N, C-alpha and C positions, 0 to 999 in steps of 0.2 A: 855279257849276260851269262856266260858259263860259270863265272865265279859265284853267282847267286845259287846255282844248282849243285853246290857241293854237298857232301854228306853232312858235314858239320853245320852248314847253314840250314839245311832242311830239318835237322834234329833240333836246332835252336828255334826255328819257326814253329815246329810242332810243340815244343815245350812252352813257348810263349802263348800259343793258342790255347793250350790246356790250362795254363794259369789264368788267362783272361776269362775262360768259361767258368772256372771255379770261383774266381773273385766276383764275377758277375752274379752268380747264384748266391754267393755270400751277401752281396749288396742287397739283393731282393729280399732275402731273409731278414736282414737288418732293418730295411725299410718297413717290412710287414710288422716286425716287433715294435718298432718305434711308433708307427701309425696306429697300432693296436691300443696304445695308451691314450689316444685321443677319444673324445666322445664319438659315438656312432655317426652323428651327422657331419662330423668334420674329418673323418678318416680318409675319404677319397681325396679331399682337398689336400690333406697333409701328405698323402702318398705322392701326389703330383708335385707338390712343392719340394719334397725331399729328393725325388728323382731328378728334378731340374737342377737342384744344387749339386747333386752327385755327378750329373753329366756335363756340367759346365766346364770343369777342368779338362776333361777329355776332348770336348769340342774345341776349346781354346787351344789345346795342343796341336790339333790338326790344322787349325787356321793359321798357325805360325809358319807352316810349310806349304806355300801355295802350289808347289809342284806336285803334291800328293793328290790334289783335287782335280788335276787335269785329265 
């Protein structure tokens, strides 16, 4: 357990967390721009559909490692 708490590991975790936040915000902006091109009555449905497509690879990644969900 002590090897996880090294200075290099904590810096790497902080860097990864910051990248995830930035990329998450970028994805929301992208979805908003793409959904904005749909007619008004279809925008909400398009946003939900695009977000489901975007989240599928990430959820699939975590399901490959059953030990992470315990």
